[in-house]
C-alpha positions in Angstrom: -97.1 -140.5 -11.7 -99.0 -138.1 -9.3 -100.5 -136.2 -12.3 -101.4 -139.8 -13.9 -103.2 -140.7 -10.7 -105.1 -137.3 -10.5 -106.2 -137.9 -14.0 -107.3 -141.4 -13.4 -109.3 -139.9 -10.2 -110.8 -137.1 -12.4 -112.1 -140.3 -15.0 -113.7 -142.1 -12.4 -115.5 -139.1 -11.2 -116.7 -138.2 -14.5 -118.3 -141.7 -14.6 -120.2 -140.7 -11.5 -121.2 -137.4 -12.9 -122.1 -138.7 -16.2 -125.5 -139.7 -14.8 -126.2 -136.2 -13.4 -125.3 -134.6 -16.8 -127.6 -136.7 -19.1 -131.2 -136.9 -17.9 -131.9 -139.8 -20.4 -130.0 -142.3 -18.5 -133.1 -143.9 -17.0 -134.3 -144.6 -20.6 -131.0 -146.1 -21.7 -131.2 -148.4 -18.9 -134.4 -149.7 -19.6 -133.4 -150.6 -23.3 -131.7 -153.8 -23.7 -128.9 -152.5 -25.9 -127.4 -148.9 -26.5 -125.4 -147.6 -29.3 -122.1 -149.5 -30.0 -118.9 -148.0 -28.4 -117.3 -147.5 -31.8 -120.4 -145.7 -33.1 -120.7 -143.3 -30.0 -116.8 -142.4 -30.7 -117.6 -142.0 -34.4 -120.2 -139.5 -33.6 -118.3 -137.6 -31.0 -115.1 -137.5 -33.3 -117.2 -136.2 -36.1 -119.1 -133.5 -33.9 -116.2 -131.5 -32.3 -118.7 -129.3 -30.8 -120.7 -132.0 -29.2 -117.5 -133.5 -27.7 -116.5 -130.3 -26.3 -120.1 -129.7 -24.9 -119.9 -133.0 -23.0 -116.5 -132.1 -21.6 -117.6 -128.9 -20.6 -120.7 -130.4 -18.8 -118.6 -132.9 -17.0 -116.1 -130.2 -15.7 -118.8 -128.0 -14.7 -120.5 -130.5 -12.5 -117.2 -131.7 -10.9 -116.4 -128.1 -10.1 -119.8 -127.7 -8.8 -119.0 -130.4 -6.3 -115.7 -128.7 -5.1 -113.2 -130.8 -7.6 -110.5 -128.8 -9.3 -110.6 -130.1 -12.6 -110.0 -128.6 -16.1 -111.0 -129.6 -19.5 -107.3 -130.8 -20.2 -107.8 -133.3 -17.6 -110.4 -135.1 -19.7 -108.7 -135.8 -22.9 -110.2 -137.5 -26.0 -108.3 -140.7 -25.8 -109.2 -141.2 -22.0 -112.9 -140.5 -22.6 -113.0 -142.8 -25.8 -111.2 -145.5 -23.4 -113.7 -144.9 -20.8 -116.7 -145.4 -23.2 -115.2 -148.7 -24.7 -114.5 -150.0 -21.1 -117.6 -148.9 -19.1 -120.9 -149.8 -20.1 -122.7 -147.1 -17.8 -120.7 -144.4 -19.6 -121.6 -145.9 -22.8 -125.4 -146.3 -21.9 -125.5 -142.9 -20.8 -124.2 -141.3 -23.8 -126.1 -143.6 -26.0 -129.2 -142.3 -24.5 -128.4 -138.6 -24.7 -127.1 -139.2 -28.5 -130.5 -140.8 -29.3 -132.3 -138.0 -27.6 -130.7 -135.7 -29.8 -131.4 -137.6 -32.9 -128.1 -139.5 -33.5 -127.7 -143.2 -34.2 -131.2 -143.4 -35.6 -131.9 -144.8 -39.4 -132.6 -142.2 -41.7 -136.4 -142.1 -43.1 -134.7 -141.2 -46.9 -134.2 -144.4 -48.9 -131.2 -143.0 -50.6 -129.4 -141.8 -47.5 -126.3 -143.8 -47.9 -124.2 -141.9 -45.3 -123.3 -143.9 -42.1 -125.7 -143.2 -39.3 -124.3 -140.5 -37.1 -121.7 -139.0 -39.0 -121.7 -135.4 -40.6 -121.9 -135.2 -44.3 -120.2 -131.9 -44.3 -117.2 -133.2 -42.4 -114.5 -132.8 -45.4 -116.8 -135.0 -47.6 -119.4 -132.7 -49.5 -118.4 -131.5 -53.0 -118.6 -127.7 -52.0 -116.3 -128.3 -48.8 -114.0 -130.7 -50.3 -112.9 -128.6 -53.0 -110.5 -126.5 -50.9 -108.8 -129.5 -49.2 -108.3 -131.2 -52.7 -106.8 -128.4 -54.5 -104.7 -127.1 -51.4 -105.8 -123.8 -51.5 -106.5 -121.9 -48.2 -109.8 -120.1 -47.9 -109.6 -116.7 -47.0 -110.6 -115.7 -43.5 -113.2 -113.0 -42.7 -113.6 -111.0 -39.3 -115.9 -112.8 -36.7 -115.9 -116.2 -38.6 -115.2 -119.5 -36.9 -112.4 -121.8 -38.1 -113.4 -125.5 -37.6 -111.0 -128.2 -37.0 -110.8 -129.2 -40.8 -109.4 -125.8 -41.5 -112.6 -124.7 -43.4 -114.8 -121.6 -42.4 -118.0 -122.8 -41.1 -119.7 -119.5 -41.9 -118.3 -119.8 -45.6 -119.6 -123.6 -45.7 -123.1 -122.5 -44.3 -123.2 -119.8 -46.9 -122.5 -122.5 -49.6 -124.8 -125.3 -48.0 -127.7 -123.2 -46.6 -129.9 -126.7 -46.6 -127.4 -128.3 -44.5 -127.4 -128.5 -40.7 -124.1 -130.4 -40.5 -125.3 -134.0 -41.1 -127.0 -134.3 -37.6 -130.3 -136.1 -38.1 -133.5 -133.9 -37.5 -135.6 -134.4 -34.5 -139.1 -136.1 -34.6 -141.7 -133.8 -36.1 -144.2 -132.6 -33.4 -147.8 -132.8 -34.4 -149.9 -129.9 -34.4 -149.6 -126.6 -36.0 -146.5 -125.4 -34.0 -143.3 -127.2 -34.2 -141.2 -127.6 -31.2 -138.9 -124.4 -31.2 -136.8 -125.7 -28.4 -135.9 -129.1 -30.5 -135.2 -127.2 -33.2 -132.9 -124.6 -31.4 -131.0 -127.7 -30.1 -130.3 -129.3 -33.4 -129.0 -125.9 -34.9 -125.2 -126.7 -35.4 -124.0 -123.3 -34.8 -125.8 -122.5 -31.7 -122.5 -122.8 -29.6 -120.3 -120.8 -31.8 -118.5 -118.2 -29.9 -118.4 -115.7 -32.9 -122.3 -115.8 -33.2 -122.9 -115.5 -29.3 -120.5 -112.5 -29.0 -122.1 -111.0 -32.2 -125.7 -111.3 -30.9 -125.2 -110.8 -27.2 -127.1 -107.4 -26.0 -125.4 -105.1 -23.8 -128.0 -104.8 -21.1 -127.6 -102.7 -18.1 -128.4 -104.1 -14.6 -131.9 -103.1 -13.8 -131.3 -103.3 -9.9 -133.1 -100.5 -8.4 -130.8 -97.9 -7.2 -130.5 -96.5 -3.5 -129.6 -93.1 -2.2 -125.9 -92.7 -1.9 -125.1 -92.7 1.7 -127.8 -94.7 2.9 -125.5 -97.7 3.7 -123.4 -95.6 6.2 -126.4 -95.6 8.8 -127.8 -98.7 7.9 -124.6 -100.6 8.5 -123.4 -98.5 11.6 -123.5 -100.3 15.0 -124.7 -97.4 17.8 -124.0 -97.9 21.3 -124.7 -95.4 24.2 -121.7 -96.7 26.2 -118.7 -94.4 26.1 -115.4 -96.4 25.6 -113.1 -96.2 28.5 -109.9 -95.7 26.1 -111.0 -92.9 24.1 -108.2 -90.2 24.2 -109.3 -86.6 25.2 -107.1 -83.9 23.7 -106.2 -80.9 25.8 -108.8 -78.5 23.8 -111.6 -80.5 25.2 -114.1 -77.9 26.8 -114.9 -78.9 30.5 -118.6 -78.8 31.8 -121.0 -79.8 34.4 -120.7 -83.3 35.2 -116.9 -83.9 33.9 -115.0 -85.7 36.5 -111.3 -84.8 36.7 -108.5 -86.9 38.1 -105.8 -84.8 40.0 -102.6 -86.1 41.1 -99.9 -83.8 42.8 -96.6 -85.0 44.4 -93.5 -83.4 45.8 -93.6 -82.2 49.4 -97.3 -83.6 49.5 -98.5 -86.7 47.6 -102.4 -87.0 46.9 -104.8 -88.4 44.4 -108.0 -86.8 44.2 -111.2 -87.4 41.9 -113.2 -83.9 41.3 -116.5 -83.4 39.7 -117.5 -80.3 38.3 -120.4 -79.0 40.2 -123.4 -77.3 38.9 -121.6 -73.8 39.4 -118.8 -75.1 37.3 -116.4 -75.5 39.9 -114.1 -78.1 41.4 -113.2 -78.2 45.4 -109.4 -78.5 46.2 -108.6 -79.4 49.8 -106.7 -76.4 51.4 -106.9 -74.5 48.2 -110.7 -73.8 47.6 -112.8 -73.8 44.8 -111.5 -73.3 41.1 -113.8 -72.4 38.3 -112.9 -74.8 35.3 -116.5 -74.9 33.3 -116.2 -73.3 29.9 -112.4 -73.8 30.1 -110.1 -76.3 28.0 -108.3 -79.2 30.0 -105.1 -77.5 29.5 -106.5 -74.2 30.9 -108.0 -76.2 33.9 -104.6 -77.9 34.6 -102.9 -74.6 34.9 -105.4 -73.0 37.1 -105.5 -76.1 39.6 -101.7 -76.0 39.6 -101.5 -72.2 40.6 -104.2 -72.8 43.3 -102.2 -75.9 44.8 -98.7 -74.4 44.5 -99.9 -71.6 46.7 -100.3 -74.0 49.6 -97.3 -76.2 48.8 -93.9 -76.0 48.0 -92.0 -78.0 45.1 -95.2 -79.5 43.8 -96.0 -81.2 40.7 -99.5 -81.5 39.2 -101.1 -83.4 36.7 -104.9 -83.3 35.8 -106.6 -85.7 33.5 -110.2 -86.4 32.5 -112.0 -89.2 34.3 -115.6 -89.7 33.5 -117.2 -87.6 30.4 -120.3 -85.5 31.2 -123.5 -86.3 29.7 -125.2 -84.1 27.1 -128.7 -83.8 25.9 -129.2 -82.8 22.2 -132.3 -82.6 20.1 -132.4 -84.2 16.6 -135.0 -83.0 14.3 -136.2 -82.8 10.7 -136.2 -85.6 8.3 -134.4 -88.0 10.3 -135.9 -91.6 11.2 -136.2 -91.3 14.7 -136.2 -87.8 15.9 -135.9 -86.7 19.6 -133.9 -85.9 22.5 -131.0 -88.1 23.0 -128.3 -88.4 26.0 -124.7 -88.6 24.8 -121.3 -88.0 26.1 -119.3 -84.8 25.8 -116.9 -86.1 23.5 -120.1 -86.7 20.6 -120.6 -84.8 17.5 -123.2 -84.1 15.0 -122.4 -87.4 13.0 -122.7 -89.2 16.5 -126.1 -87.8 17.1 -127.2 -88.7 13.6 -126.4 -92.2 14.3 -128.2 -92.5 17.3 -131.4 -91.1 15.7 -131.0 -93.7 12.8 -129.9 -91.1 10.0 -131.7 -89.2 7.6 -134.9 -90.4 6.0 -135.2 -91.1 2.3 -136.4 -87.4 1.9 -133.8 -86.1 4.2 -130.8 -84.2 3.2 -127.3 -85.6 3.6 -125.5 -82.5 2.6 -126.9 -79.6 4.4 -127.2 -80.8 8.0 -127.4 -77.7 10.4 -126.0 -77.5 14.0 -127.7 -74.9 16.1 -126.7 -73.6 19.5 -129.6 -71.6 20.6 -130.3 -69.4 17.8 -126.8 -69.6 16.4 -125.7 -71.6 13.3 -122.8 -73.4 14.8 -122.0 -75.5 11.2 -123.6 -76.7 8.4 -122.1 -80.3 7.7 -122.0 -81.9 4.3 -121.9 -85.7 5.0 -120.4 -86.4 1.3 -117.3 -85.1 2.7 -116.9 -87.9 5.0 -118.4 -90.6 2.5 -116.3 -89.7 -0.3 -113.0 -88.0 1.0 -113.0 -89.4 4.6 -112.8 -85.9 5.8 -115.0 -85.3 9.2 -116.9 -82.2 8.9 -118.4 -80.6 11.7 -115.9 -81.4 14.4 -117.5 -79.1 16.9 -118.4 -81.2 19.8 -122.1 -81.1 21.2 -123.1 -79.2 24.2 -126.2 -79.5 26.3 -129.3 -78.0 24.6 -128.0 -78.3 21.2 -130.3 -79.1 18.3 -129.5 -80.7 15.0 -131.5 -80.2 12.0 -131.9 -82.3 9.0 -133.8 -80.4 6.3 -135.5 -82.1 3.1 -133.2 -83.2 0.3 -132.1 -81.0 -2.3 -131.7 -81.6 -6.1 -131.0 -84.9 -6.8 -130.0 -87.1 -10.0 -129.6 -90.7 -10.9 -126.5 -92.0 -12.3 -126.9 -95.8 -13.8 -125.0 -98.0 -16.0 -121.3 -98.3 -16.1 -120.3 -96.2 -13.5 -118.3 -97.3 -10.4 -120.9 -96.2 -7.8 -124.3 -96.1 -9.5 -126.7 -94.7 -7.1 -129.0 -91.6 -6.5 -126.9 -88.6 -5.8 -127.8 -85.2 -3.8 -126.4 -82.3 -5.7 -125.1 -79.2 -4.2 -122.7 -77.2 -6.0 -122.3 -79.6 -8.8 -123.5 -78.0 -12.4 -122.0 -80.1 -15.1 -122.2 -83.7 -16.0 -118.4 -84.2 -15.4 -118.8 -83.0 -11.8 -121.9 -85.7 -11.7 -119.7 -88.6 -12.8 -116.9 -87.7 -10.3 -119.5 -88.1 -7.6 -120.2 -91.8 -9.1 -116.6 -92.7 -9.1 -116.0 -92.0 -12.7 -116.5 -94.2 -15.8 -114.5 -97.5 -16.2 -113.1 -98.6 -19.3 -116.0 -101.0 -20.0 -118.2 -97.8 -20.1 -119.0 -96.0 -23.8 -118.4 -92.2 -23.4 -119.7 -91.8 -26.7 -123.4 -93.0 -25.8 -124.3 -91.3 -22.9 -128.2 -90.9 -22.2 -129.9 -88.3 -20.1 -133.3 -88.6 -19.3 -134.7 -85.1 -18.1 -137.6 -83.9 -16.5 -139.1 -80.5 -17.7 -140.4 -79.4 -14.5 -144.2 -79.9 -14.0 -144.7 -81.0 -17.8 -143.1 -84.2 -19.0 -140.1 -86.2 -19.8 -137.8 -86.2 -22.6 -134.5 -88.0 -23.6 -131.3 -85.7 -24.4 -127.8 -86.8 -25.8 -124.6 -85.4 -24.9 -123.2 -83.7 -27.8 -120.1 -85.8 -28.2 -118.1 -85.3 -31.4 -117.9 -88.2 -33.9 -114.7 -90.0 -34.1 -113.3 -87.4 -31.3 -110.4 -88.1 -29.1 -110.7 -88.5 -25.5 -109.9 -84.9 -24.8 -112.6 -83.9 -27.2 -115.0 -86.2 -25.2 -114.2 -84.9 -21.8 -114.7 -81.3 -23.1 -117.9 -82.0 -24.2 -119.0 -83.8 -21.0 -117.6 -80.6 -19.0 -120.0 -78.4 -20.9 -123.1 -80.2 -20.4 -125.3 -78.9 -17.6 -127.5 -81.0 -15.5 -130.3 -80.1 -13.4 -132.7 -81.7 -10.7 -134.4 -85.0 -11.9 -131.9 -85.9 -14.4 -131.3 -89.7 -14.9 -127.7 -90.3 -16.5 -127.2 -93.6 -18.1 -123.8 -94.7 -19.4 -124.0 -97.8 -21.6 -121.6 -100.5 -21.8 -119.3 -101.2 -24.8 -120.5 -103.8 -27.1 -119.7 -107.4 -26.1 -118.2 -108.5 -29.5 -114.7 -108.4 -30.4 -113.4 -106.3 -33.7 -110.8 -107.7 -36.0 -111.1 -111.2 -34.2 -111.3 -114.7 -35.5 -112.4 -117.6 -33.4 -110.4 -120.9 -33.6 -112.0 -123.9 -32.1 -112.1 -127.5 -32.2 -109.4 -130.2 -32.2 -106.5 -127.7 -31.7 -104.1 -127.2 -28.5 -105.0 -123.5 -28.4 -108.6 -122.8 -29.1 -109.9 -119.3 -28.8 -110.0 -115.8 -30.0 -107.2 -114.7 -32.3 -106.4 -111.1 -33.8 -107.3 -110.8 -37.6 -105.3 -109.0 -40.1 -105.6 -108.5 -43.7 -104.7 -111.6 -45.9 -105.1 -114.1 -43.0 -105.6 -117.6 -44.1 -107.2 -120.8 -42.3 -105.0 -123.5 -41.3 -104.6 -126.6 -43.4 
């Protein structure tokens, strides 16, 4: 019962949407009379592609307005009943059919066929032979099987002059014909077999950006230190750090001590303790030893309160070079985020961390972006400098890869290593058609092809990719596989399960 109500609602919605689907409703309303309902139904029954197109348009418009509707909800019987009972639907369909050339009198005096019917719908001599004899026509791959059990591709070959009985549109004056109207009247324009066969495998022409640029573009940077950041016991203390010292036993007290410019903290009754340059664990032991000498049966706990402020210099090819003040837990990546990250010409793979003249570390940011491993974990100290040199060799990986982008190469020498940077090739990419556009330094561009063995297995193809060398400036393009389906036939029309079906030798068309 609920399903019946839902279908009824869909039909009334279809009535409302039909005026949005067909642009010629206004002309139909101006006319006194449209086509009779019986003639409209006869035209739709004789043109399954036109009937299916109308249903698809109705479902598409309803879905655009948020209704969960399928083509199964709009059956032929209910749609025909709506045409007979509702003049609005009849007039709208009549206007559209007339605009497409249906329901008009033929100019040929010997035309005896009823208006709006297809002459090839089981009535033509060439088409009717198979039905009369009971012999099933043989199916060839890529053919479309119509509702009459006849191959439309084969019928077109036998009757090249027919357009399925559809009346021709009005001739356009002038030297050029209306190509849009001619295309509109072509009966095979909606055949899935032809659409798949002639669809081009185009590669997305979107401009690619450097891999890793989004890391700095999407990061939110704040200079405030989070209060809940845990500090490990190997944290190196320095000038400006604040220690929280609690001891209890014979004496109970809590102290907040700051490391002064000489690197010391002053303990009441115990004197000064040098802690700068020491880890937090070492400082805790030094403070405990100093307090135990003054008090008996004492337990001491030392934790870090406020972090020190360090000044570092970020220079080279960065968006905002300069001096930055950050906290003692900051790393090279933190400083780069403050400076906005490398420019389009800055390197992401050889970021250098200097302390004075000593090179502390050389950081490869690809380790973080590809593996989730944070390299260069050494914390910054006051006076440290971070240098971003110009980018090294770069290549472009485009087409059917999981991460098409511009990649900076460092130790990668072969094509398979570059494809790994790009996330690999999905199953929709064709490994047998890899294009490489190469720049001969300071001279010219040329197109290369990877030496893929013909009809080789996957292992042979992978071996060829591993042997292909790459160099600076290469543009690698992985083409998509063709959109057509091999060994496939298409079934459409008045059947319960239209669509693609596998082809085998000797397959016959249905009766």
